[in-house]
PDB file of the backbone (N, CA, C, O) and the ligand in Angstrom, with CONECT records:
HET     ZN  A 101       1
ATOM      1  N   UNK A   1      -8.603  10.355 -10.981  1.00  0.00           N
ATOM      2  CA  UNK A   1      -8.831   9.575  -9.754  1.00  0.00           C
ATOM      3  C   UNK A   1      -7.742   8.517  -9.625  1.00  0.00           C
ATOM      4  O   UNK A   1      -7.570   7.672 -10.504  1.00  0.00           O
ATOM      5  N   UNK A   2      -7.035   8.575  -8.553  1.00  0.00           N
ATOM      6  CA  UNK A   2      -5.983   7.582  -8.356  1.00  0.00           C
ATOM      7  C   UNK A   2      -5.655   7.429  -6.889  1.00  0.00           C
ATOM      8  O   UNK A   2      -6.108   8.202  -6.044  1.00  0.00           O
ATOM      9  N   UNK A   3      -4.860   6.417  -6.605  1.00  0.00           N
ATOM     10  CA  UNK A   3      -4.417   6.189  -5.237  1.00  0.00           C
ATOM     11  C   UNK A   3      -2.912   6.385  -5.174  1.00  0.00           C
ATOM     12  O   UNK A   3      -2.177   5.896  -6.032  1.00  0.00           O
ATOM     13  N   UNK A   4      -2.466   7.091  -4.170  1.00  0.00           N
ATOM     14  CA  UNK A   4      -1.039   7.278  -3.958  1.00  0.00           C
ATOM     15  C   UNK A   4      -0.587   6.399  -2.800  1.00  0.00           C
ATOM     16  O   UNK A   4      -1.150   6.435  -1.706  1.00  0.00           O
ATOM     17  N   UNK A   5       0.436   5.617  -3.072  1.00  0.00           N
ATOM     18  CA  UNK A   5       1.001   4.762  -2.032  1.00  0.00           C
ATOM     19  C   UNK A   5       2.355   5.315  -1.623  1.00  0.00           C
ATOM     20  O   UNK A   5       3.171   5.668  -2.474  1.00  0.00           O
ATOM     21  N   UNK A   6       2.586   5.388  -0.352  1.00  0.00           N
ATOM     22  CA  UNK A   6       3.897   5.768   0.151  1.00  0.00           C
ATOM     23  C   UNK A   6       4.413   4.625   1.019  1.00  0.00           C
ATOM     24  O   UNK A   6       3.779   4.236   2.000  1.00  0.00           O
ATOM     25  N   UNK A   7       5.568   4.100   0.643  1.00  0.00           N
ATOM     26  CA  UNK A   7       6.146   2.964   1.363  1.00  0.00           C
ATOM     27  C   UNK A   7       7.424   3.403   2.058  1.00  0.00           C
ATOM     28  O   UNK A   7       8.360   3.887   1.422  1.00  0.00           O
ATOM     29  N   UNK A   8       7.446   3.230   3.355  1.00  0.00           N
ATOM     30  CA  UNK A   8       8.682   3.433   4.115  1.00  0.00           C
ATOM     31  C   UNK A   8       9.126   2.065   4.611  1.00  0.00           C
ATOM     32  O   UNK A   8       8.621   1.546   5.606  1.00  0.00           O
ATOM     33  N   UNK A   9      10.069   1.505   3.901  1.00  0.00           N
ATOM     34  CA  UNK A   9      10.490   0.141   4.211  1.00  0.00           C
ATOM     35  C   UNK A   9      11.439   0.130   5.399  1.00  0.00           C
ATOM     36  O   UNK A   9      12.448   0.835   5.419  1.00  0.00           O
ATOM     37  N   UNK A  10      11.091  -0.693   6.396  1.00  0.00           N
ATOM     38  CA  UNK A  10      11.954  -0.776   7.575  1.00  0.00           C
ATOM     39  C   UNK A  10      13.171  -1.654   7.320  1.00  0.00           C
ATOM     40  O   UNK A  10      14.186  -1.535   8.005  1.00  0.00           O
ATOM     41  N   UNK A  11      13.063  -2.535   6.331  1.00  0.00           N
ATOM     42  CA  UNK A  11      14.164  -3.456   6.062  1.00  0.00           C
ATOM     43  C   UNK A  11      15.342  -2.754   5.403  1.00  0.00           C
ATOM     44  O   UNK A  11      16.490  -2.996   5.776  1.00  0.00           O
ATOM     45  N   UNK A  12      15.074  -1.880   4.418  1.00  0.00           N
ATOM     46  CA  UNK A  12      16.169  -1.237   3.692  1.00  0.00           C
ATOM     47  C   UNK A  12      16.173   0.279   3.868  1.00  0.00           C
ATOM     48  O   UNK A  12      17.108   0.949   3.429  1.00  0.00           O
ATOM     49  N   UNK A  13      15.145   0.823   4.500  1.00  0.00           N
ATOM     50  CA  UNK A  13      15.115   2.252   4.752  1.00  0.00           C
ATOM     51  C   UNK A  13      14.696   3.090   3.561  1.00  0.00           C
ATOM     52  O   UNK A  13      14.776   4.318   3.613  1.00  0.00           O
ATOM     53  N   UNK A  14      14.252   2.454   2.490  1.00  0.00           N
ATOM     54  CA  UNK A  14      13.886   3.204   1.290  1.00  0.00           C
ATOM     55  C   UNK A  14      12.531   3.872   1.450  1.00  0.00           C
ATOM     56  O   UNK A  14      11.672   3.416   2.205  1.00  0.00           O
ATOM     57  N   UNK A  15      12.367   4.957   0.723  1.00  0.00           N
ATOM     58  CA  UNK A  15      11.100   5.687   0.702  1.00  0.00           C
ATOM     59  C   UNK A  15      10.603   5.666  -0.738  1.00  0.00           C
ATOM     60  O   UNK A  15      11.223   6.269  -1.615  1.00  0.00           O
ATOM     61  N   UNK A  16       9.512   4.992  -0.986  1.00  0.00           N
ATOM     62  CA  UNK A  16       9.031   4.815  -2.346  1.00  0.00           C
ATOM     63  C   UNK A  16       7.611   5.318  -2.461  1.00  0.00           C
ATOM     64  O   UNK A  16       6.772   5.052  -1.600  1.00  0.00           O
ATOM     65  N   UNK A  17       7.346   6.045  -3.531  1.00  0.00           N
ATOM     66  CA  UNK A  17       5.984   6.502  -3.771  1.00  0.00           C
ATOM     67  C   UNK A  17       5.546   6.042  -5.151  1.00  0.00           C
ATOM     68  O   UNK A  17       6.305   6.137  -6.115  1.00  0.00           O
ATOM     69  N   UNK A  18       4.346   5.552  -5.239  1.00  0.00           N
ATOM     70  CA  UNK A  18       3.808   5.245  -6.549  1.00  0.00           C
ATOM     71  C   UNK A  18       2.303   5.420  -6.491  1.00  0.00           C
ATOM     72  O   UNK A  18       1.701   5.441  -5.418  1.00  0.00           O
ATOM     73  N   UNK A  19       1.717   5.542  -7.656  1.00  0.00           N
ATOM     74  CA  UNK A  19       0.278   5.770  -7.709  1.00  0.00           C
ATOM     75  C   UNK A  19      -0.365   4.846  -8.725  1.00  0.00           C
ATOM     76  O   UNK A  19       0.264   4.407  -9.687  1.00  0.00           O
ATOM     77  N   UNK A  20      -1.621   4.568  -8.488  1.00  0.00           N
ATOM     78  CA  UNK A  20      -2.391   3.761  -9.417  1.00  0.00           C
ATOM     79  C   UNK A  20      -3.582   4.576  -9.889  1.00  0.00           C
ATOM     80  O   UNK A  20      -4.100   5.422  -9.161  1.00  0.00           O
ATOM     81  N   UNK A  21      -3.999   4.317 -11.083  1.00  0.00           N
ATOM     82  CA  UNK A  21      -5.172   5.003 -11.616  1.00  0.00           C
ATOM     83  C   UNK A  21      -6.371   4.069 -11.549  1.00  0.00           C
ATOM     84  O   UNK A  21      -6.329   2.928 -12.008  1.00  0.00           O
ATOM     85  N   UNK A  22      -7.422   4.583 -10.971  1.00  0.00           N
ATOM     86  CA  UNK A  22      -8.614   3.767 -10.834  1.00  0.00           C
ATOM     87  C   UNK A  22      -9.500   3.953 -12.062  1.00  0.00           C
ATOM     88  O   UNK A  22      -9.568   5.038 -12.640  1.00  0.00           O
ATOM     89  N   UNK A  23     -10.169   2.884 -12.444  1.00  0.00           N
ATOM     90  CA  UNK A  23     -11.019   2.964 -13.627  1.00  0.00           C
ATOM     91  C   UNK A  23     -12.310   3.722 -13.349  1.00  0.00           C
ATOM     92  O   UNK A  23     -12.856   4.384 -14.232  1.00  0.00           O
ATOM     93  N   UNK A  24     -12.786   3.620 -12.131  1.00  0.00           N
ATOM     94  CA  UNK A  24     -14.038   4.297 -11.817  1.00  0.00           C
ATOM     95  C   UNK A  24     -14.075   4.595 -10.320  1.00  0.00           C
ATOM     96  O   UNK A  24     -13.230   4.122  -9.560  1.00  0.00           O
ATOM     97  N   UNK A  25     -15.031   5.359  -9.923  1.00  0.00           N
ATOM     98  CA  UNK A  25     -15.099   5.787  -8.532  1.00  0.00           C
ATOM     99  C   UNK A  25     -15.334   4.617  -7.582  1.00  0.00           C
ATOM    100  O   UNK A  25     -14.871   4.636  -6.441  1.00  0.00           O
ATOM    101  N   UNK A  26     -16.051   3.603  -8.049  1.00  0.00           N
ATOM    102  CA  UNK A  26     -16.310   2.451  -7.193  1.00  0.00           C
ATOM    103  C   UNK A  26     -15.013   1.733  -6.842  1.00  0.00           C
ATOM    104  O   UNK A  26     -14.834   1.263  -5.718  1.00  0.00           O
ATOM    105  N   UNK A  27     -14.109   1.656  -7.818  1.00  0.00           N
ATOM    106  CA  UNK A  27     -12.823   1.025  -7.555  1.00  0.00           C
ATOM    107  C   UNK A  27     -12.060   1.782  -6.483  1.00  0.00           C
ATOM    108  O   UNK A  27     -11.483   1.185  -5.574  1.00  0.00           O
ATOM    109  N   UNK A  28     -12.065   3.096  -6.597  1.00  0.00           N
ATOM    110  CA  UNK A  28     -11.352   3.919  -5.631  1.00  0.00           C
ATOM    111  C   UNK A  28     -11.958   3.763  -4.244  1.00  0.00           C
ATOM    112  O   UNK A  28     -11.239   3.686  -3.248  1.00  0.00           O
ATOM    113  N   UNK A  29     -13.272   3.717  -4.187  1.00  0.00           N
ATOM    114  CA  UNK A  29     -13.938   3.576  -2.902  1.00  0.00           C
ATOM    115  C   UNK A  29     -13.577   2.258  -2.244  1.00  0.00           C
ATOM    116  O   UNK A  29     -13.325   2.209  -1.040  1.00  0.00           O
ATOM    117  N   UNK A  30     -13.551   1.188  -3.031  1.00  0.00           N
ATOM    118  CA  UNK A  30     -13.212  -0.105  -2.449  1.00  0.00           C
ATOM    119  C   UNK A  30     -11.745  -0.158  -2.070  1.00  0.00           C
ATOM    120  O   UNK A  30     -11.373  -0.816  -1.099  1.00  0.00           O
ATOM    121  N   UNK A  31     -10.912   0.533  -2.834  1.00  0.00           N
ATOM    122  CA  UNK A  31      -9.488   0.523  -2.541  1.00  0.00           C
ATOM    123  C   UNK A  31      -9.191   1.230  -1.224  1.00  0.00           C
ATOM    124  O   UNK A  31      -8.225   0.901  -0.535  1.00  0.00           O
ATOM    125  N   UNK A  32     -10.022   2.196  -0.884  1.00  0.00           N
ATOM    126  CA  UNK A  32      -9.811   2.909   0.371  1.00  0.00           C
ATOM    127  C   UNK A  32      -9.985   1.994   1.569  1.00  0.00           C
ATOM    128  O   UNK A  32      -9.523   2.306   2.667  1.00  0.00           O
ATOM    129  N   UNK A  33     -10.649   0.867   1.361  1.00  0.00           N
ATOM    130  CA  UNK A  33     -10.858  -0.073   2.461  1.00  0.00           C
ATOM    131  C   UNK A  33      -9.711  -1.069   2.574  1.00  0.00           C
ATOM    132  O   UNK A  33      -9.717  -1.948   3.436  1.00  0.00           O
ATOM    133  N   UNK A  34      -8.729  -0.919   1.691  1.00  0.00           N
ATOM    134  CA  UNK A  34      -7.565  -1.808   1.752  1.00  0.00           C
ATOM    135  C   UNK A  34      -6.943  -1.757   3.136  1.00  0.00           C
ATOM    136  O   UNK A  34      -6.574  -2.783   3.707  1.00  0.00           O
ATOM    137  N   UNK A  35      -6.835  -0.552   3.661  1.00  0.00           N
ATOM    138  CA  UNK A  35      -6.185  -0.385   4.955  1.00  0.00           C
ATOM    139  C   UNK A  35      -6.943  -1.079   6.080  1.00  0.00           C
ATOM    140  O   UNK A  35      -6.370  -1.410   7.117  1.00  0.00           O
ATOM    141  N   UNK A  36      -8.225  -1.291   5.864  1.00  0.00           N
ATOM    142  CA  UNK A  36      -9.017  -1.956   6.900  1.00  0.00           C
ATOM    143  C   UNK A  36      -9.012  -3.468   6.751  1.00  0.00           C
ATOM    144  O   UNK A  36      -9.336  -4.204   7.682  1.00  0.00           O
ATOM    145  N   UNK A  37      -8.640  -3.911   5.567  1.00  0.00           N
ATOM    146  CA  UNK A  37      -8.685  -5.348   5.302  1.00  0.00           C
ATOM    147  C   UNK A  37      -7.415  -5.772   4.578  1.00  0.00           C
ATOM    148  O   UNK A  37      -7.453  -6.139   3.404  1.00  0.00           O
ATOM    149  N   UNK A  38      -6.302  -5.719   5.277  1.00  0.00           N
ATOM    150  CA  UNK A  38      -5.040  -6.086   4.664  1.00  0.00           C
ATOM    151  C   UNK A  38      -5.010  -7.586   4.402  1.00  0.00           C
ATOM    152  O   UNK A  38      -5.248  -8.396   5.298  1.00  0.00           O
ATOM    153  N   UNK A  39      -4.719  -7.932   3.175  1.00  0.00           N
ATOM    154  CA  UNK A  39      -4.584  -9.339   2.822  1.00  0.00           C
ATOM    155  C   UNK A  39      -3.171  -9.789   3.179  1.00  0.00           C
ATOM    156  O   UNK A  39      -2.208  -9.418   2.509  1.00  0.00           O
ATOM    157  N   UNK A  40      -3.053 -10.583   4.229  1.00  0.00           N
ATOM    158  CA  UNK A  40      -1.723 -10.999   4.669  1.00  0.00           C
ATOM    159  C   UNK A  40      -1.330 -12.347   4.081  1.00  0.00           C
ATOM    160  O   UNK A  40      -0.267 -12.872   4.410  1.00  0.00           O
ATOM    161  N   UNK A  41      -2.163 -12.914   3.221  1.00  0.00           N
ATOM    162  CA  UNK A  41      -1.826 -14.202   2.610  1.00  0.00           C
ATOM    163  C   UNK A  41      -1.063 -14.007   1.310  1.00  0.00           C
ATOM    164  O   UNK A  41      -0.190 -14.805   0.967  1.00  0.00           O
ATOM    165  N   UNK A  42      -1.398 -12.939   0.585  1.00  0.00           N
ATOM    166  CA  UNK A  42      -0.673 -12.609  -0.635  1.00  0.00           C
ATOM    167  C   UNK A  42       0.366 -11.547  -0.286  1.00  0.00           C
ATOM    168  O   UNK A  42       0.010 -10.447   0.138  1.00  0.00           O
ATOM    169  N   UNK A  43       1.630 -11.864  -0.458  1.00  0.00           N
ATOM    170  CA  UNK A  43       2.695 -10.975  -0.014  1.00  0.00           C
ATOM    171  C   UNK A  43       2.719  -9.665  -0.778  1.00  0.00           C
ATOM    172  O   UNK A  43       2.659  -9.652  -2.008  1.00  0.00           O
ATOM    173  N   UNK A  44       2.807  -8.564  -0.045  1.00  0.00           N
ATOM    174  CA  UNK A  44       3.063  -7.259  -0.630  1.00  0.00           C
ATOM    175  C   UNK A  44       4.493  -6.918  -0.268  1.00  0.00           C
ATOM    176  O   UNK A  44       4.862  -6.933   0.906  1.00  0.00           O
ATOM    177  N   UNK A  45       5.306  -6.610  -1.278  1.00  0.00           N
ATOM    178  CA  UNK A  45       6.739  -6.473  -1.028  1.00  0.00           C
ATOM    179  C   UNK A  45       7.269  -5.089  -1.342  1.00  0.00           C
ATOM    180  O   UNK A  45       6.720  -4.359  -2.167  1.00  0.00           O
ATOM    181  N   UNK A  46       8.347  -4.752  -0.665  1.00  0.00           N
ATOM    182  CA  UNK A  46       9.067  -3.524  -0.957  1.00  0.00           C
ATOM    183  C   UNK A  46       9.621  -3.607  -2.381  1.00  0.00           C
ATOM    184  O   UNK A  46      10.262  -4.597  -2.734  1.00  0.00           O
ATOM    185  N   UNK A  47       9.380  -2.575  -3.207  1.00  0.00           N
ATOM    186  CA  UNK A  47       9.872  -2.624  -4.596  1.00  0.00           C
ATOM    187  C   UNK A  47      11.392  -2.525  -4.682  1.00  0.00           C
ATOM    188  O   UNK A  47      11.965  -2.800  -5.737  1.00  0.00           O
ATOM    189  N   UNK A  48      12.047  -2.142  -3.604  1.00  0.00           N
ATOM    190  CA  UNK A  48      13.501  -1.960  -3.618  1.00  0.00           C
ATOM    191  C   UNK A  48      14.216  -3.229  -3.168  1.00  0.00           C
ATOM    192  O   UNK A  48      15.083  -3.735  -3.881  1.00  0.00           O
ATOM    193  N   UNK A  49      13.866  -3.744  -2.004  1.00  0.00           N
ATOM    194  CA  UNK A  49      14.604  -4.884  -1.454  1.00  0.00           C
ATOM    195  C   UNK A  49      13.778  -6.157  -1.393  1.00  0.00           C
ATOM    196  O   UNK A  49      14.283  -7.211  -1.008  1.00  0.00           O
ATOM    197  N   UNK A  50      12.521  -6.066  -1.769  1.00  0.00           N
ATOM    198  CA  UNK A  50      11.620  -7.219  -1.810  1.00  0.00           C
ATOM    199  C   UNK A  50      11.260  -7.748  -0.423  1.00  0.00           C
ATOM    200  O   UNK A  50      10.722  -8.849  -0.305  1.00  0.00           O
ATOM    201  N   UNK A  51      11.544  -6.994   0.605  1.00  0.00           N
ATOM    202  CA  UNK A  51      11.137  -7.411   1.938  1.00  0.00           C
ATOM    203  C   UNK A  51       9.609  -7.414   2.007  1.00  0.00           C
ATOM    204  O   UNK A  51       8.951  -6.539   1.444  1.00  0.00           O
ATOM    205  N   UNK A  52       9.068  -8.387   2.687  1.00  0.00           N
ATOM    206  CA  UNK A  52       7.621  -8.468   2.778  1.00  0.00           C
ATOM    207  C   UNK A  52       7.101  -7.418   3.747  1.00  0.00           C
ATOM    208  O   UNK A  52       7.570  -7.306   4.880  1.00  0.00           O
ATOM    209  N   UNK A  53       6.115  -6.643   3.275  1.00  0.00           N
ATOM    210  CA  UNK A  53       5.588  -5.537   4.073  1.00  0.00           C
ATOM    211  C   UNK A  53       4.375  -5.938   4.891  1.00  0.00           C
ATOM    212  O   UNK A  53       4.056  -5.292   5.889  1.00  0.00           O
ATOM    213  N   UNK A  54       3.702  -6.992   4.479  1.00  0.00           N
ATOM    214  CA  UNK A  54       2.438  -7.323   5.136  1.00  0.00           C
ATOM    215  C   UNK A  54       2.502  -8.645   5.890  1.00  0.00           C
ATOM    216  O   UNK A  54       1.629  -9.502   5.746  1.00  0.00           O
ATOM    217  N   UNK A  55       3.544  -8.795   6.690  1.00  0.00           N
ATOM    218  CA  UNK A  55       3.580  -9.969   7.552  1.00  0.00           C
ATOM    219  C   UNK A  55       2.418  -9.942   8.532  1.00  0.00           C
ATOM    220  O   UNK A  55       1.950 -10.985   8.988  1.00  0.00           O
ATOM    221  N   UNK A  56       1.957  -8.734   8.850  1.00  0.00           N
ATOM    222  CA  UNK A  56       0.751  -8.563   9.644  1.00  0.00           C
ATOM    223  C   UNK A  56       0.130  -7.237   9.255  1.00  0.00           C
ATOM    224  O   UNK A  56       0.779  -6.395   8.634  1.00  0.00           O
ATOM    225  N   UNK A  57      -1.110  -7.057   9.618  1.00  0.00           N
ATOM    226  CA  UNK A  57      -1.786  -5.806   9.282  1.00  0.00           C
ATOM    227  C   UNK A  57      -1.091  -4.623   9.944  1.00  0.00           C
ATOM    228  O   UNK A  57      -0.977  -3.549   9.353  1.00  0.00           O
ATOM    229  N   UNK A  58      -0.631  -4.826  11.170  1.00  0.00           N
ATOM    230  CA  UNK A  58       0.057  -3.759  11.883  1.00  0.00           C
ATOM    231  C   UNK A  58       1.353  -3.373  11.171  1.00  0.00           C
ATOM    232  O   UNK A  58       1.668  -2.192  11.026  1.00  0.00           O
ATOM    233  N   UNK A  59       2.097  -4.387  10.731  1.00  0.00           N
ATOM    234  CA  UNK A  59       3.337  -4.136  10.007  1.00  0.00           C
ATOM    235  C   UNK A  59       3.072  -3.333   8.743  1.00  0.00           C
ATOM    236  O   UNK A  59       3.792  -2.384   8.430  1.00  0.00           O
ATOM    237  N   UNK A  60       2.035  -3.724   8.026  1.00  0.00           N
ATOM    238  CA  UNK A  60       1.705  -3.047   6.778  1.00  0.00           C
ATOM    239  C   UNK A  60       1.350  -1.588   7.017  1.00  0.00           C
ATOM    240  O   UNK A  60       1.859  -0.695   6.340  1.00  0.00           O
ATOM    241  N   UNK A  61       0.481  -1.356   7.978  1.00  0.00           N
ATOM    242  CA  UNK A  61       0.012   0.006   8.223  1.00  0.00           C
ATOM    243  C   UNK A  61       1.124   0.912   8.734  1.00  0.00           C
ATOM    244  O   UNK A  61       1.080   2.126   8.531  1.00  0.00           O
ATOM    245  N   UNK A  62       2.121   0.330   9.395  1.00  0.00           N
ATOM    246  CA  UNK A  62       3.203   1.152   9.919  1.00  0.00           C
ATOM    247  C   UNK A  62       4.214   1.513   8.831  1.00  0.00           C
ATOM    248  O   UNK A  62       5.023   2.424   9.010  1.00  0.00           O
ATOM    249  N   UNK A  63       4.169   0.802   7.710  1.00  0.00           N
ATOM    250  CA  UNK A  63       5.151   1.054   6.651  1.00  0.00           C
ATOM    251  C   UNK A  63       4.551   1.621   5.371  1.00  0.00           C
ATOM    252  O   UNK A  63       5.269   2.185   4.544  1.00  0.00           O
ATOM    253  N   UNK A  64       3.257   1.476   5.205  1.00  0.00           N
ATOM    254  CA  UNK A  64       2.610   1.903   3.969  1.00  0.00           C
ATOM    255  C   UNK A  64       1.452   2.841   4.288  1.00  0.00           C
ATOM    256  O   UNK A  64       0.631   2.558   5.160  1.00  0.00           O
ATOM    257  N   UNK A  65       1.398   3.957   3.572  1.00  0.00           N
ATOM    258  CA  UNK A  65       0.229   4.829   3.707  1.00  0.00           C
ATOM    259  C   UNK A  65      -0.411   4.997   2.329  1.00  0.00           C
ATOM    260  O   UNK A  65       0.282   5.086   1.315  1.00  0.00           O
ATOM    261  N   UNK A  66      -1.724   5.039   2.312  1.00  0.00           N
ATOM    262  CA  UNK A  66      -2.469   5.117   1.067  1.00  0.00           C
ATOM    263  C   UNK A  66      -3.358   6.364   1.129  1.00  0.00           C
ATOM    264  O   UNK A  66      -4.100   6.572   2.089  1.00  0.00           O
ATOM    265  N   UNK A  67      -3.261   7.176   0.092  1.00  0.00           N
ATOM    266  CA  UNK A  67      -4.135   8.351   0.054  1.00  0.00           C
ATOM    267  C   UNK A  67      -4.827   8.436  -1.296  1.00  0.00           C
ATOM    268  O   UNK A  67      -4.295   7.999  -2.317  1.00  0.00           O
ATOM    269  N   UNK A  68      -5.993   8.992  -1.278  1.00  0.00           N
ATOM    270  CA  UNK A  68      -6.797   9.097  -2.498  1.00  0.00           C
ATOM    271  C   UNK A  68      -6.571  10.439  -3.161  1.00  0.00           C
ATOM    272  O   UNK A  68      -6.615  11.491  -2.522  1.00  0.00           O
ATOM    273  N   UNK A  69      -6.328  10.373  -4.455  1.00  0.00           N
ATOM    274  CA  UNK A  69      -6.140  11.596  -5.223  1.00  0.00           C
ATOM    275  C   UNK A  69      -7.325  11.780  -6.153  1.00  0.00           C
ATOM    276  O   UNK A  69      -7.576  10.932  -7.010  1.00  0.00           O
ATOM    277  N   UNK A  70      -8.040  12.850  -6.001  1.00  0.00           N
ATOM    278  CA  UNK A  70      -9.264  13.060  -6.787  1.00  0.00           C
ATOM    279  C   UNK A  70      -8.909  13.430  -8.232  1.00  0.00           C
ATOM    280  O   UNK A  70      -9.802  13.647  -9.051  1.00  0.00           O
TER     281      UNK A  70
HETATM  282 ZN    ZN A 101      12.960  -2.376   1.335  1.00  0.00          ZN2+
END
């Protein structure tokens, strides 16, 4: 059980994929709601150029996609 993140950074044009492993199904379920509740106070940054991806929820969703891997 894990989450796959795909980042398409508009600042540098990089395409980055990474995944996280969830400890339990509840974690994965709550993580799926990340897209509905983007935290714009804590910066999420591009791993390549460090550009901030979550200046707004719209900005985040247009550059980052999250999918669940069973
Ligand atoms: Zn970037």
